[in-house]
N, C-alpha and C positions, 0 to 999 in steps of 0.2 A: 617568829620575831624577825623583822627586817634588820639587817646589819648594813653598815656603810659599804657600798659596792666597791669592788676592786676597779681601780682606774688604770688599766693595763697600758693604755696608750701613753698617758702622761708619765707613768712609771718608766716606760721605755725611754722616753725623752729625758727624764731625770737622770737615768743611768748614764746616758751618753754625755750629758752635761757634767756630771760628777767625774766621769772618767777624764774628760777634757781638762777639768780643773786640776786634777791630780797630775796630769802629764804636761801642763803648759807652764813653763817657768817665766820669770821676768816680771815687769811692773804690772802687767794685766792680771796676774794671778789673784784670785779672790782671797780675801783676808781669812786667816784661820783663827782669828780672835774668838775665844769661847763666848757663846751667847746662845743658851738653849731656848728654843721656841717649840711650841706644839701648835701647828697651824692647821686649821681645818679649811679646806677649799673645795669649790665646786666649779667644774668646767662643763658647760652644757648641762646635761642631766646626770653626770657622773660626779660622785662625791668621794673625797679622800681626806684622811688625817695624816700629817707628816710631822715627825719629830726631827728638828734641825739642831745641830750642835754648835755651829759657828756662823759668823756674819757672812762668810763665803757661801755657805750652803743656802742662806737666806737670799743672797744675790742670785744664785743659780735658780732657785724656785721662782723669783720674780721674773727672771728672763723667760722661763718656761711659760708662766702665766701670761706674760705680755705676748709671747709668740702665739699662744692659743687664742688670745683675744684678736690678734691680727688675722688669724685664720678663720675668724667669723664666729668664735664661741663667746658666750657671756661668761665672764670669770668673776667669782666671788671668793673672798678669803677673810679669815678672822684669826688673830693670834689669841690663844686661850690663856696666856700668861697674864693674870690680873695685876700682879705687882708692877709689871712694866707700865700698865695702863695708869695705875694710881700715881706713879711718880712723874709721868710725862703728860698727863692730860691737863691742859691749861684752861681752867674755867669750867670744864665739865658740861658744856652746852649740849643740848639735845638736837640743835639745828643741824640738818644734813649739810654736807659740804660737797661742792661740785668742782670739776676741773677738766679742762680740755687742752691738748697740746699735740703738735705734730712730732715732738722730740721724744724718743724712747727714754733717754737719760732723764729728762724732766718728768716724764710719767713715773718712772721708777722712784725718783726722789720724792714725788708727791705720795706715792703708795707707802713708802717707808715712813714718811712723816705722819700719815694717818694711822698706820699700824702702831706707832709709838704712842698715839693718843688713845689707843684701845678701841678704835672704830672698826666696823665691818666695812670692807671695801669692795665695790663693784666696778669692773672695768669692761668696756666694750671698745670696738674699733670700727670706724666708718669713714670711707673716703679719705684715707691718709691721716686721720685724727684719732688719737686715743681719748676716750671720755671716761671720767671717773666720778663715782658717787660714793660718799662715805657717811656712815651714820652710827650713832651710839645704840640705838634700838631700832629694830626693823619697822618700816612703815606699817601703820595699823591695818591698812587695807590688805596687805600681804599676810600679816600675822593672823588676822581674824579668820581668814579662809584656811590657813595651814594648820592652825592649832586644834581645830575640831578633830576629835578622834581620841584614841587611847594611847598614852605614852608610858613606857617603862621608865621608872625613876632609877637611873644607873648609879649616880653618886652625887655627893655634895662635898665641896671643898671650902674650907674656911681659912683664909689667910690672915695672920696677925702682923700688923706693921707698927713700928714706933713712930714718934712724932716727925721724924725725918723721912718717913715713907720707906724705911728699910724693913725687909721681911724678917721677922723674929721667930716665926714658926707657922705651921699650917696643920690643919686637921682634915682627915679624909674619912667620910662615912659612906660605906657601901652596904645597902640592905642585905645583899646576898651573903656578906661575910658572917652575918648572924643567922643564916639559914632561911631568911624570909625574902619577900619581894614586895615592891610597892608600885602601884599603877595610878595614873591620873587620867580620867576620862573627861574631856571637855565637850559639851553639847552646844549646838547652834543656838539654843534658846538662852544661853548665858548661865546655865547651871553646870555643875561638875560633880564628879564622884571620885573620892580617893579610896582605893582598895589596898588593904594590907593583908598579905598571905603569911601566916606564921609558920614556924618550924614544925609545929605539931599538926599542921594541916588545917588549922582554923583560919577563917577569913573574917575580917572586920572592915566595915565601910563607913564613910562619913560623907555628907553632902554639903555643898555650899554653892556659891556663885562665882563667876569670873567676869572680868571686863577689861577693856583696853582704853587707855587715855588717848587723846587726840594725837599724841606723839608716839603712840605704840607701847607705852608702859603697861605691863601686865599686873593686874590686881587680883589676888585670890587669897583668902585668909587661911586656906589649908596648906599653902606652901610654907615650908619651915623658914625660920629666921626673918620674919617680916612678910608683908603682903604686897609690896610694890617692887617690881622686877623689870630690868632692862632685858628685852629680848634681843640678844646679840646675834643669834644664829637660829634660823628655823628653815628646814627643808622637809621633803617628804620622809626623810630618814631620821633627822637629828634636830634637837632643840637644846640650846644653851642659853641660860638666863643668869643674870648677875645683879647684885645690889651691894651697897656699901653702908655700914654703920660707922659713922665718924664720931670720935670722942667718947666712946663707951668706957666703962670701968676697966675693961680689958684692952683699951687702946682702940686703934682703928681696925675694923674688921671688914674684909672683902669676901663676899660669899659668891659661889658659883654652883649652879645645879645643872646636871647633864641628863638628858632624856634620849631614849631611842623609841621610834615609832613601833608600836606593838603589832 
């Protein structure tokens, strides 16, 4: 099973940035205001997941990502905190957003705004200009090619929110906690197979179909909690998909499924 690769070069840069933040007093010191984020990011071909505890750490990571973009790398990141997305996404449009600027501060402000909307952000740099692309679900052309293959179903998260968008509770399901495992295999002909390995060594399978809408939304009736999903993140290693059920008897529910390439 492939795991997220260690991104040693970026980690080294991060360590230097965090050390500088701790030692530099004055008005330029990053904010220590608590704000937990779990950000998955990719620089070039290397992928990493980072847990951040404060706004200052978020600023540091954005500086690192912008530096890597300026050095010629393609940078992609996504904040996995769905509750932040729900409370700040204005309108929920699927249309991608683009932005270009020669100002680092303006680029970081745009990246922060798109992160608050729950979008996946892509940043490149060319001839003195930062270029940004942000989307709610990955373009169908990219997803269609990347999704083919077998994925290990790692976990499902269900967030419960009240009418004001405040998190009231969350549920986590991990198949391995019950001693079993689940895999989804997507084929290029639009068919798919779900495989469940039980604790007693038994195996059960079910077959269905899968498809992508024109804006990249994934449809598959064997996915739990509904069959239409936003593909927030998909690489050679990782797939993260999410969907919302608004106004149910249990309130507003936000689901997220996480997979690793087998």
